[in-house]
C-alpha positions in Angstrom: 6.6 -22.6 18.9 3.9 -21.4 16.5 5.1 -19.2 13.6 3.9 -15.7 13.4 1.5 -14.3 10.8 2.6 -12.1 7.9 0.6 -9.2 6.5 1.5 -7.5 3.3 0.7 -4.0 2.1 2.2 -0.9 0.3 3.3 2.3 2.1 3.8 4.3 -1.1 2.1 4.4 -4.5 2.5 5.6 -8.1 -0.6 7.8 -8.3 -2.2 10.6 -10.2 -0.3 12.9 -7.9 3.1 11.3 -8.5 4.7 9.2 -5.8 2.4 9.5 -2.8 3.7 8.2 0.6 2.1 6.9 3.8 5.5 5.9 5.2 4.7 7.6 8.5 2.2 4.9 9.2 4.5 1.9 8.8 5.4 2.0 12.5 3.3 2.9 15.5 3.5 6.6 16.5 5.0 5.6 19.9 7.5 3.3 18.3 10.1 1.7 20.5 12.8 1.5 17.8 13.0 2.4 14.1 16.0 1.4 11.9 16.4 3.4 8.7 18.4 1.7 6.0 20.4 3.9 3.6 22.0 2.6 0.4 21.7 2.6 -3.4 19.8 0.2 -5.6 21.2 -3.3 -5.4 22.8 -2.8 -2.0 20.6 -5.5 -0.5 18.1 -3.4 1.5 15.1 -5.6 0.6 17.0 -8.8 1.1 18.2 -7.6 4.4 14.7 -6.9 5.6 13.2 -10.2 4.3 15.9 -12.3 6.0 15.2 -10.5 9.3 11.4 -10.9 8.8 11.7 -14.7 8.3 13.7 -15.1 11.5 11.1 -13.1 13.5 8.2 -15.1 12.0 9.9 -18.3 13.0 10.3 -16.8 16.5 6.5 -16.5 16.7 6.2 -12.8 16.0 3.6 -11.3 13.7 5.1 -9.0 11.1 4.2 -6.7 8.2 6.0 -6.6 4.9 5.6 -3.2 3.3 6.3 -3.7 -0.5 7.6 -1.3 -3.1 5.2 0.0 -5.7 8.0 0.3 -8.3 9.1 -3.3 -7.7 6.4 -5.4 -6.2 8.8 -8.1 -5.2 11.0 -5.7 -3.1 10.4 -4.4 0.4 10.3 -0.7 1.4 9.7 -1.6 5.1 9.2 -4.2 7.8 7.1 -3.6 10.9 6.8 -5.7 14.1 3.6 -4.4 15.8 4.0 -6.3 19.0 7.4 -4.7 19.6 6.4 -1.3 18.1 9.5 -1.7 15.9 10.2 -1.0 12.3 12.9 -1.2 9.6 12.5 1.0 6.5 14.2 2.1 3.4 15.5 5.6 3.8 16.5 6.3 0.2 14.7 8.3 -2.5 11.8 8.6 -3.3 10.8 7.6 0.3 13.4 9.6 2.2 13.2 8.9 5.9 15.4 10.7 8.3 15.6 10.2 12.1 13.0 12.2 14.0 14.5 11.3 17.4 18.1 10.1 16.6 19.5 7.6 19.0 16.5 7.6 21.3 14.2 5.8 18.8 15.7 6.1 15.3 18.9 4.5 14.2 20.6 4.7 10.7 22.0 1.6 9.1 24.2 2.8 6.2 24.8 0.0 3.7 27.2 2.5 2.0 29.7 1.5 4.7 30.0 -1.9 2.9 30.6 -0.9 -0.7 33.9 -0.3 -2.5 33.7 3.4 -3.5 36.3 3.1 -6.2 34.1 0.5 -8.1 31.1 2.8 -7.9 33.1 5.8 -9.1 34.1 3.8 -12.2 30.4 3.4 -13.0 29.6 7.1 -12.3 28.7 8.0 -15.9 26.5 4.9 -16.3 24.7 5.6 -13.0 24.1 9.3 -13.9 22.7 8.4 -17.3 20.4 5.7 -16.0 19.1 8.0 -13.3 18.3 10.7 -15.9 16.4 8.2 -18.0 14.5 6.8 -15.0 13.5 10.3 -13.9 12.1 11.0 -17.4 10.2 7.7 -17.5 8.6 8.3 -14.1 7.4 11.7 -15.5 5.7 9.7 -18.3 4.2 7.3 -15.8 2.6 10.1 -13.9 1.5 12.0 -17.1 -0.2 8.8 -18.3 -2.0 8.4 -14.9 -3.1 12.0 -15.1 -4.5 11.4 -18.6 -6.3 8.3 -17.3 -7.7 10.4 -14.5 -9.1 13.0 -16.9 -10.9 10.2 -18.7 -12.2 8.9 -15.4 -13.6 12.3 -14.7 -15.5 12.0 -17.9 -16.8 8.6 -16.9 -17.8 10.0 -13.5 -19.8 12.7 -15.1 -21.9 10.1 -17.0 -22.5 8.0 -13.8 -23.3 11.1 -11.7 -26.0 12.0 -14.3 -27.8 8.7 -13.9 -27.3 7.8 -10.2 -30.0 8.0 -7.5 -27.7 9.0 -4.6 -30.6 8.9 -2.1 -30.5 5.1 -2.5 -26.7 5.1 -2.1 -27.1 7.1 1.1 -29.7 4.6 2.3 -27.4 1.7 1.7 -24.5 3.5 3.4 -26.7 4.0 6.5 -27.8 0.3 6.4 -24.2 -0.9 6.4 -23.4 1.5 9.2 -26.3 0.3 11.3 -25.4 -3.4 10.7 -21.8 -2.8 11.7 -22.1 -0.4 14.6 -25.7 -0.8 15.8 -24.7 -3.0 18.7 -21.3 -1.5 19.3 -20.8 0.5 22.5 -18.8 3.7 21.7 -15.5 4.2 23.6 -14.0 7.6 24.3 -11.3 6.7 26.8 -8.5 7.0 24.3 -8.1 8.5 20.9 -8.8 5.9 18.2 -5.8 4.8 16.1 -6.3 5.6 12.4 -3.7 4.0 10.1 -3.3 4.9 6.4 -1.7 2.7 3.8 -2.4 1.0 0.4 -3.8 -2.5 -0.2 -3.4 -2.2 -3.9 -0.5 -0.6 -5.9 0.2 0.2 -9.6 3.5 -1.6 -10.3 5.5 -2.9 -13.2 3.7 -6.2 -12.7 0.3 -4.5 -13.0 -2.1 -3.8 -10.2 -0.8 -5.9 -7.3 -2.4 -6.7 -3.9 -1.9 -9.1 -1.0 -5.3 -8.5 0.3 -5.7 -12.1 1.5 -3.2 -11.3 4.3 -5.1 -8.2 5.3 -8.5 -9.9 5.5 -7.3 -13.0 7.3 -9.0 -12.0 10.6 -12.1 -10.4 9.0 -15.4 -12.2 9.5 -17.9 -9.8 8.1 -17.1 -8.3 4.6 -19.0 -5.9 2.4 -18.0 -5.8 -1.3 -18.9 -2.6 -3.0 -18.8 -2.4 -6.8 -19.9 0.1 -9.4 -18.4 2.5 -12.0 -16.5 5.7 -11.2 -18.9 8.3 -9.8 -21.3 5.8 -8.3 -20.2 6.7 -4.7 -18.0 3.7 -3.7 -15.1 5.7 -2.2 -17.6 8.1 -0.4 -19.5 5.2 1.1 -16.3 3.4 2.3 -15.0 6.7 3.6 -18.2 7.4 5.6 -17.9 4.0 7.2 -14.3 4.7 8.2 -15.3 8.1 9.7 -18.2 6.5 11.6 -15.9 4.0 13.2 -13.6 6.8 14.2 -16.5 8.8 15.6 -17.4 6.1 18.0 -13.8 5.5 19.1 -12.8 2.4 17.1 -9.4 1.9 15.6 -9.3 1.7 11.8 -7.0 0.5 9.0 -7.7 2.8 6.1 -6.3 1.6 2.7 -6.3 4.3 0.0 -6.7 3.9 -3.7 -3.4 3.3 -5.4 -4.7 5.4 -8.3 -6.1 8.4 -6.4 -4.9 8.3 -2.8 -7.6 10.8 -1.7 -10.1 8.1 -2.2 -10.5 5.1 0.1 -10.5 1.5 -1.3 -10.8 -0.5 1.9 -11.5 0.0 5.6 -10.8 -2.7 8.2 -12.2 -2.3 11.7 -10.2 -4.9 13.7 -12.2 -4.8 16.9 -15.4 -6.0 15.2 -13.6 -8.1 12.6 -15.3 -6.3 9.7 -14.3 -4.6 6.5 -15.7 -2.7 3.5 -13.9 -3.1 0.2 -14.1 -1.5 -3.2 -14.3 -4.6 -5.4 -14.3 -3.0 -8.8 -11.8 -3.8 -11.6 -8.8 -4.0 -11.4 -9.2 -4.7 -7.6 -11.6 -7.7 -7.9 -11.2 -10.1 -5.0 -10.6 -13.8 -5.6 -13.7 -15.8 -4.6 -11.4 -18.2 -2.6 -10.7 -15.4 -0.2 -14.4 -15.2 0.7 -14.5 -18.6 2.4 -15.4 -18.6 6.1 -16.6 -15.0 5.9 -20.0 -13.4 6.0 -20.1 -11.6 2.7 -22.6 -9.0 1.4 -22.1 -7.8 -2.2 -23.6 -4.4 -3.3 -23.4 -3.1 -6.8 -24.1 0.6 -6.7 -25.0 0.7 -10.5 -28.3 -0.9 -9.4 -29.3 2.6 -8.3 -28.8 4.1 -11.7 -31.8 5.2 -13.9 -31.8 2.4 -16.5 -33.0 4.3 -19.5 -30.5 7.2 -18.8 -27.8 4.6 -18.2 -28.5 2.9 -21.5 -28.4 6.2 -23.4 -24.7 6.6 -22.3 -23.7 3.1 -23.4 -21.4 4.3 -26.3 -19.9 7.0 -24.1 -19.2 4.5 -21.3 -17.5 2.1 -23.8 -15.4 4.8 -25.4 -14.2 6.3 -22.2 -13.5 2.9 -20.6 -11.4 1.9 -23.6 -9.4 5.2 -23.5 -9.0 5.0 -19.7 -7.4 1.5 -19.9 -5.2 2.6 -22.8 -3.7 5.4 -20.7 -3.6 3.3 -17.5 -1.8 0.4 -19.1 0.7 2.8 -20.7 1.7 3.9 -17.2 2.3 0.3 -16.3 4.4 -0.2 -19.5 6.6 2.7 -18.5 7.0 1.3 -15.0 8.1 -2.0 -16.5 10.6 -0.2 -18.7 12.0 1.6 -15.6 12.5 -1.7 -13.8 14.4 -3.0 -16.8 16.5 0.2 -17.1 17.5 0.0 -13.4 19.0 -3.5 -13.7 22.4 -2.3 -14.9 22.3 0.3 -12.1 21.6 -2.4 -9.5 24.4 -4.6 -11.0 26.9 -1.7 -10.7 26.2 -1.6 -6.9 26.0 -5.4 -6.5 29.5 -5.7 -7.9 30.7 -3.2 -5.3 29.1 -4.7 -2.2 30.7 -6.7 0.7 27.6 -8.9 1.3 29.4 -11.0 3.9 29.8 -7.9 6.0 26.2 -7.0 5.4 25.1 -10.5 6.6 27.1 -10.0 9.8 25.4 -6.7 10.4 22.0 -8.3 9.7 22.7 -11.0 12.3 23.7 -8.4 14.8 20.4 -6.6 14.2 18.4 -9.8 14.6 20.0 -10.4 18.0 19.2 -6.8 19.0 15.6 -7.2 18.0 15.2 -10.5 19.8 16.5 -8.9 22.9 13.6 -6.4 22.6 11.3 -9.3 22.4 12.5 -10.6 25.7 12.0 -7.2 27.3 8.4 -7.0 26.1 7.5 -10.3 27.8 
């Protein structure tokens, strides 16, 4: 039996608006089953999901791992598209409660497997750590807002020097190349899915984009400074695909989720990606793909552009100082949480959790049989 494929992405992000969630898009809207896991840090939620995911992959099912932006090695969710099934973390800040309890949604409470008296003994430590973490997250988001204010300054310089008629021309060319020979379909409403391909994490800007582009054959890489029109261009391509009835995977900026970093159009095996620092794509990932690279700064007035050289350099330096400060705070949060996780780990009955996990695996595999 062939093993299944694994795709990796982020459902939530540390952004200029605080924690910004697309958790509603982890599972298909007409999901068959959604398991919501409740429990504190260190209770084994991520390990629980990873173990289930590995079994399902070995059973030949394609899965999606949805990673946590505050710990890029931990999972916030697991989706099995073929079965329209998902498992997701239901604890803060991504609180998920059953929408159709019993019929679709089911809660798995890992709190049933801890020794309450042990946790009570650590109460003061837990309260103090949570207070510290809350304050540090405030500093993360303040730093990102400061970075965004500096990016606004950078955008003002680029807007001054850009020829947006040329950007519009290129946008139309890409649209024609992608959709010129595609017959529109209006029989069903196109599926539009929103997630993150990149996230700001304690480990820096992290992505698993190689897994997202594995089936893409035609790829457009768009680069350029802030204000050159990258997000607008990619957003227009996503909207055009939707207008002619094509399903889209829309991946938002982990910095500003109101901007689009990547759109994938599965039916035509095509994608358009913002390939600007710190998102730059590894050249190895471009093998066996038709790639077109477009740098929008080519459409800037050169003499005006050169006149802003010192301003660009100053703003760029200040932007990365604020941006990296946010990552430093995220790294501190991860370290501060370790004693919190340890307090819960000491209190957990992991053998009982393993038994619950195996029961859930059997249940999911029974769904697989019913889908055949």
